[in-house]
C-alpha positions in Angstrom: 34.2 191.2 188.1 36.4 194.1 189.2 36.1 197.4 187.4 39.3 199.3 186.4 39.3 201.5 189.6 38.9 198.7 192.1 41.5 196.5 190.3 43.8 199.4 190.5 43.0 199.9 194.3 44.1 196.2 195.0 47.2 196.4 193.0 48.0 199.4 194.9 47.6 197.7 198.3 49.5 194.8 197.1 52.5 196.5 195.4 52.9 199.3 197.9 52.2 197.4 201.1 49.8 200.4 201.9 47.0 200.3 204.7 43.4 200.8 203.5 43.4 204.1 204.8 46.2 205.2 203.0 45.1 203.4 199.6 41.5 204.6 199.7 42.7 208.1 200.5 45.3 208.4 197.9 45.0 211.6 196.1 46.4 212.7 192.7 48.8 215.2 194.3 50.4 212.2 196.1 51.4 210.3 192.9 54.6 211.6 191.3 54.6 209.2 188.5 57.5 206.9 189.6 56.7 207.1 193.4 53.5 207.6 195.8 54.1 209.8 198.9 52.1 208.4 201.8 51.0 210.6 204.4 49.9 208.3 207.0 49.4 209.8 210.4 50.8 206.2 211.9 54.0 207.1 210.7 56.1 209.8 209.3 55.4 210.5 205.5 57.4 208.4 203.3 57.6 207.5 199.4 57.3 204.1 197.9 58.1 203.4 194.3 55.4 202.7 191.8 55.4 199.4 190.1 55.0 198.9 186.5 51.7 197.2 186.9 50.4 199.8 189.2 51.5 202.8 187.1 49.4 201.0 184.3 46.4 200.4 186.3 46.5 204.0 187.7 47.0 205.7 184.0 43.9 203.9 183.1 41.8 205.9 185.7 40.0 209.1 184.9 41.3 212.2 187.0 37.9 213.2 188.7 38.4 215.2 191.9 41.2 214.9 194.1 41.1 211.3 194.9 42.6 208.6 192.9 39.9 206.1 193.6 37.3 208.6 193.4 34.2 206.2 193.2 34.5 205.1 197.0 34.2 209.0 197.7 31.4 209.8 195.8 28.4 210.8 198.0 29.9 209.5 201.2 30.7 211.8 204.1 34.3 211.2 205.5 37.2 209.0 205.3 35.4 206.2 207.3 32.7 205.9 204.8 35.0 205.5 201.7 37.0 202.8 203.8 33.6 200.9 204.2 33.0 201.2 200.7 36.3 199.3 199.7 35.6 196.7 202.4 32.1 196.2 200.8 33.8 195.8 197.4 36.5 193.5 198.5 34.0 191.3 200.3 31.9 191.2 197.0 34.8 190.3 195.0 35.9 187.5 197.7 32.4 186.2 197.8 32.5 185.8 193.8 35.8 184.0 194.0 34.9 181.8 196.6 37.3 182.9 199.0 36.5 182.9 202.5 36.4 186.0 204.5 37.5 186.9 208.1 40.0 185.3 210.5 37.5 183.5 212.3 36.6 181.7 209.1 40.2 181.0 208.1 39.9 183.7 205.4 41.1 186.9 204.4 40.5 190.7 204.8 41.7 193.6 202.9 44.5 194.1 205.2 45.7 190.8 204.2 47.0 192.4 201.0 49.7 194.1 203.3 50.8 190.7 204.5 50.8 188.9 201.2 52.7 191.9 199.5 55.5 191.8 202.3 55.7 188.2 202.1 56.1 188.0 198.2 58.7 190.7 198.3 60.8 188.6 200.8 60.0 185.3 199.0 61.3 186.9 195.8 64.7 187.9 197.4 64.1 191.5 198.4 66.1 192.3 201.5 64.2 193.1 204.8 65.2 196.7 205.2 63.8 197.4 201.8 60.8 195.7 202.6 60.5 197.4 205.8 61.0 200.9 204.2 58.3 200.2 201.4 55.8 199.1 204.2 56.4 202.0 206.5 57.4 199.6 209.7 59.7 201.2 212.0 61.2 197.8 213.2 61.8 194.4 212.4 59.7 193.2 215.3 56.4 195.0 213.9 57.0 193.8 210.4 57.7 190.0 211.4 54.0 189.8 212.2 53.2 190.6 208.6 55.6 187.8 207.1 54.1 184.4 206.3 56.2 182.0 204.6 54.5 179.6 202.1 54.8 175.8 202.3 56.6 176.2 198.9 59.2 178.6 200.5 59.8 176.1 203.2 59.9 173.2 200.9 62.7 175.0 199.0 64.5 176.2 202.0 64.9 172.3 203.2 65.9 171.4 199.7 68.6 173.7 199.7 70.1 171.8 202.4 69.5 168.5 200.5 71.2 169.7 197.2 74.1 170.6 199.1 74.6 166.9 200.0 76.2 165.9 196.8 79.0 168.5 197.0 79.9 168.0 200.7 79.2 170.3 203.6 81.7 172.9 203.3 83.5 173.6 206.6 81.7 170.6 208.1 83.3 168.4 205.6 86.9 168.8 206.9 85.5 167.8 210.3 84.1 164.7 209.2 87.2 163.1 208.1 88.5 163.4 211.9 87.3 160.9 214.3 84.1 161.7 215.9 84.3 163.3 219.4 82.6 160.2 221.1 85.2 158.0 219.2 88.4 159.8 220.7 86.8 160.1 224.1 86.5 156.1 224.3 90.0 155.5 222.8 91.5 158.1 225.3 90.2 156.0 228.5 87.2 158.2 229.1 84.2 156.5 230.6 81.0 158.5 230.4 
């Protein structure tokens, strides 16, 4: 079972599309209530709105020291040690839930939360530009590696086409009243 801090940390990664290093090193000074300022060295600093569930989760945490997720920094030297603490926590949570870990095993890693959050946003109808800005991606090419349509989304996409069958095919409907191109060719003496 996850404690309140680990639960908030995972929600933060999912809802803000942040990298592990950004989440684990989040400081109270970066939390401005309605948004978080990410100070990621990979990209320019940027702001991400705080979801209602993340706000609730963060507000439940004690304010001990500079870090929002202080338990992963306690008694550890450096950012890498804090990240390793989060990775161990995530691994244990996945093992308890019976979720496979690692790409080779067809499982997940902490970084998959970034992929999942971006895919969920797009599936919910959020425009690509907004998802790019929330995730801090500079271009669509890079962001595209993070997007994974679900089987459900694919099914819904093909059903949209099937549903249109009863209403006609819009602009194609007018063309369908004319004789097909191959029929016109035969009647005009064309032999192909």
